[in-house]
C-alpha positions in Angstrom: 12.3 220.7 50.5 11.2 220.5 54.1 12.1 217.4 55.9 12.9 216.0 52.5 16.3 217.7 52.4 19.2 215.9 50.9 20.8 214.9 54.1 21.0 211.4 55.3 22.0 210.3 58.8 22.9 207.3 60.9 21.7 208.9 64.1 19.9 206.2 66.1 16.6 206.3 68.0 14.4 203.6 69.5 13.1 200.9 67.3 9.7 201.6 65.6 6.6 199.8 66.9 3.1 198.9 65.8 0.2 201.4 66.6 -1.2 201.5 70.1 -4.7 201.1 68.9 -4.7 197.5 67.5 -8.4 196.9 67.7 -10.9 194.5 66.1 -11.5 196.8 63.1 -7.8 196.7 62.3 -7.7 193.0 62.6 -10.6 192.8 60.1 -8.8 195.2 57.7 -11.4 197.9 58.2 -10.4 201.6 57.9 -11.5 205.2 58.3 -13.4 206.5 55.3 -11.6 209.2 53.4 -13.3 212.6 53.2 -15.9 212.7 50.5 -15.0 216.2 49.6 -11.3 216.6 49.6 -9.6 219.9 48.7 -8.0 220.4 45.3 -5.1 218.1 44.8 -1.7 219.4 45.7 1.3 218.7 43.4 2.3 215.1 43.6 5.9 216.0 44.2 4.9 217.4 47.6 3.5 214.1 48.9 6.8 212.9 50.4 7.5 216.3 52.0 4.0 216.2 53.5 4.5 212.7 54.8 7.5 213.8 56.8 5.5 216.8 58.0 2.7 214.6 59.3 5.1 212.2 61.0 7.3 215.1 62.3 4.5 217.2 63.7 2.0 214.6 64.9 4.1 211.6 65.8 7.8 212.5 66.4 9.6 211.9 68.7 7.5 208.7 69.3 8.4 205.7 67.1 4.9 204.3 67.5 3.4 203.1 64.3 0.6 204.8 62.4 -2.0 202.9 60.4 -1.8 203.3 56.6 -5.5 204.3 56.5 -4.8 207.1 59.1 -2.1 208.5 56.9 -4.3 208.2 53.8 -7.0 210.2 55.4 -4.6 212.8 56.6 -3.1 213.0 53.1 -6.6 213.5 51.7 -7.3 216.4 54.0 -4.2 218.2 52.8 -5.0 217.6 49.1 -2.9 214.5 48.3 -4.6 211.8 46.2 -4.4 208.2 47.4 -2.1 207.1 44.6 0.4 209.8 45.3 0.2 209.1 49.0 0.9 205.4 48.6 3.8 206.3 46.3 5.2 208.6 48.9 5.0 205.9 51.6 6.7 203.4 49.3 9.5 205.8 48.4 10.0 206.9 52.0 10.3 203.2 52.9 12.9 202.6 50.2 14.8 205.7 51.3 14.9 204.2 54.8 12.9 207.0 56.5 10.1 204.7 57.6 9.6 201.1 58.5 6.4 199.1 58.3 4.5 196.1 59.6 1.1 194.5 59.8 -1.5 193.8 62.4 -3.8 191.2 60.7 -4.7 192.8 57.3 -4.0 196.3 58.5 -0.6 197.8 57.6 1.2 200.4 59.7 4.3 202.6 59.4 6.7 204.1 61.9 9.7 206.4 61.8 13.0 204.6 61.3 16.1 205.8 63.2 17.2 207.6 60.0 13.8 209.2 59.6 13.8 210.4 63.2 17.3 211.9 62.6 16.1 213.6 59.4 13.2 215.2 61.2 15.4 216.3 64.1 17.8 218.0 61.7 15.0 219.6 59.7 13.4 220.9 62.9 16.7 222.3 64.1 17.2 224.2 60.8 13.7 225.7 60.9 14.2 226.8 64.5 17.5 228.3 63.6 15.8 230.5 61.0 13.3 231.8 63.6 16.1 232.5 66.1 18.7 233.9 63.8 19.5 236.9 65.9 23.1 236.3 66.7 25.9 238.7 65.9 27.8 237.6 62.8 31.6 237.3 63.3 32.2 238.0 59.6 33.5 234.5 58.7 32.8 232.8 55.4 32.9 229.2 54.3 34.0 229.0 50.7 33.8 226.1 48.2 35.0 226.0 44.7 33.6 223.0 42.8 34.0 222.4 39.1 32.2 219.4 37.5 32.0 218.6 33.8 28.8 218.4 31.9 29.2 214.6 31.9 28.6 214.7 35.7 25.4 216.8 35.5 23.6 214.5 37.9 26.3 214.9 40.5 26.2 218.6 40.0 22.5 218.8 40.6 22.7 216.8 43.8 25.5 219.0 45.0 23.5 222.2 44.3 20.6 220.8 46.3 22.8 220.1 49.2 24.6 223.4 49.1 21.3 225.4 48.8 19.9 223.5 51.8 23.1 224.3 53.8 22.7 228.0 53.2 25.3 228.5 50.3 24.9 231.0 47.5 26.9 231.3 44.3 28.1 234.9 43.4 30.1 233.6 40.4 30.2 230.2 38.6 31.9 227.5 40.5 32.3 229.5 43.7 29.9 228.9 46.7 29.9 231.0 49.8 28.1 230.6 53.2 28.2 232.9 56.2 27.8 229.9 58.5 31.4 228.9 58.9 30.5 226.5 61.7 28.9 224.2 59.2 32.3 223.0 57.8 32.1 219.5 59.3 28.6 219.0 58.0 29.6 220.2 54.6 32.6 217.8 54.6 30.3 214.9 55.5 28.0 215.7 52.6 30.7 216.1 50.1 32.2 212.8 51.1 28.8 211.1 50.9 28.3 212.6 47.4 31.8 211.4 46.4 32.9 215.0 45.6 35.4 215.7 48.3 38.3 215.4 45.9 36.6 217.7 43.4 36.3 220.6 45.9 38.5 223.4 47.2 37.4 224.5 50.6 38.4 227.6 52.6 37.4 229.6 55.6 37.9 233.4 55.1 36.9 236.9 56.1 35.8 239.8 53.8 38.4 242.6 53.3 37.8 246.3 52.9 38.3 246.3 49.2 36.7 244.5 46.2 33.0 244.0 45.7 31.1 245.6 48.6 29.4 243.1 50.9 25.8 244.2 50.0 26.7 243.6 46.3 28.2 240.2 47.2 25.0 239.2 48.9 22.9 240.4 46.0 25.0 238.3 43.6 24.9 235.1 45.7 21.3 235.2 46.9 18.0 236.5 45.5 16.9 238.4 48.6 14.0 240.2 46.9 12.6 236.8 45.7 13.0 235.5 49.3 11.1 238.5 50.6 8.3 237.9 48.1 8.2 234.2 49.2 7.6 235.3 52.8 4.9 237.8 51.7 3.1 235.1 49.7 3.2 232.7 52.8 1.7 235.5 54.9 -1.0 236.3 52.4 -1.9 232.6 51.9 -2.2 231.6 55.5 -3.6 234.8 57.0 -6.5 234.4 54.6 -7.5 231.0 56.0 -10.4 230.8 58.4 -10.7 227.2 59.6 -14.1 226.4 61.0 -14.0 222.8 62.2 -11.4 220.2 63.2 -10.7 219.0 59.7 -10.2 222.6 58.5 -7.8 223.2 61.4 -5.9 220.1 60.5 -5.6 221.0 56.9 -4.5 224.6 57.7 -2.0 223.6 60.4 -0.4 220.7 58.5 0.1 222.9 55.4 1.5 225.7 57.5 3.9 223.4 59.3 5.0 222.0 55.9 5.6 225.5 54.6 7.8 226.2 57.6 9.7 223.0 57.1 10.4 223.9 53.4 11.9 227.2 54.3 15.6 226.0 54.7 15.4 225.1 51.0 14.8 228.8 50.0 16.0 230.8 53.0 19.8 230.5 53.6 19.4 232.0 57.1 21.6 235.0 56.5 22.7 236.9 59.6 20.7 240.1 60.2 23.7 242.2 59.4 23.5 240.9 55.8 19.8 241.5 55.4 17.8 244.7 55.0 17.2 246.5 58.3 13.4 246.0 58.0 13.7 242.4 56.9 10.1 241.2 56.1 11.0 237.6 57.0 11.2 238.5 60.7 7.7 240.0 60.8 6.1 237.2 58.7 7.7 234.4 60.7 6.3 235.9 63.9 2.8 236.1 62.3 2.9 232.5 61.0 4.1 231.2 64.4 1.0 232.9 66.0 -1.2 231.1 63.5 0.6 227.8 64.0 0.1 228.0 67.8 -3.6 229.0 67.4 -4.4 226.0 65.1 -2.2 223.5 66.9 -4.6 222.1 69.5 -7.6 221.4 67.2 -5.3 220.0 64.5 -3.7 217.5 67.0 -7.1 216.6 68.2 -8.2 215.7 64.7 -5.0 213.6 64.2 -5.8 211.7 67.4 -9.3 211.1 66.2 -8.0 209.7 62.9 -5.5 207.5 64.7 -8.1 205.8 66.8 -9.5 203.1 64.6 -12.7 201.9 66.2 
């Protein structure tokens, strides 16, 4: 999930505000025309994720508003149809991530305090993956959660949260995480889900008997599939050759979105638990190079779309 991870937060920021460019066209309800030749449509389920990517990359930490038409044009450039884009805006507003207003007939949206906190947390997690070079002290955070089939919805929500927080499950009901410092965050999420009383929680260290540590990692996480995911990202984005501002915006926004979705698939295992030639390290470096190369023209395109003449 990118910024659309299952966390919620009450962290506060400045109140949102209307867009800076409130010009005559906005007052008359005019907008920027959407590209006549949009790329193939992306899955509708990714629209909300891309919304937070757009706001997180091109707006955050500002709480200045963005015109709806600007967002629709940006969505079109990354392959999201208008209907899916409007649904994403409505759902993000319902979830409390964004707040809206109007200038004449023109609507705008801005990050709410909760949306700003969501983006800050997502950015921290992505940065943590890129900088995951610390020595692991060997501590584990363990959870044992058993929920009956009648609580399947609760179980699915729990699984999403635990995957996002870096947990793996080597055996049914048992979840392990090498990030023992996340205990407070885990407690908060279990409490919010109403599952604190259904959970056994421990901090522990591996002993020199029982299942070998490499086997434990293999049982809890699909590391080969994760490596394949990184290779697919490298192949996908290294093949792109953006030629103009719109191309750069499309490539950059999709790459940033891919980065922001990584915590949903990469638990951020310490290097000592990964293969010595871990492909994720090399691919992350390559993708960061592309991100830096495409950033300036992409941001220039966003600025052009934001200026309603």
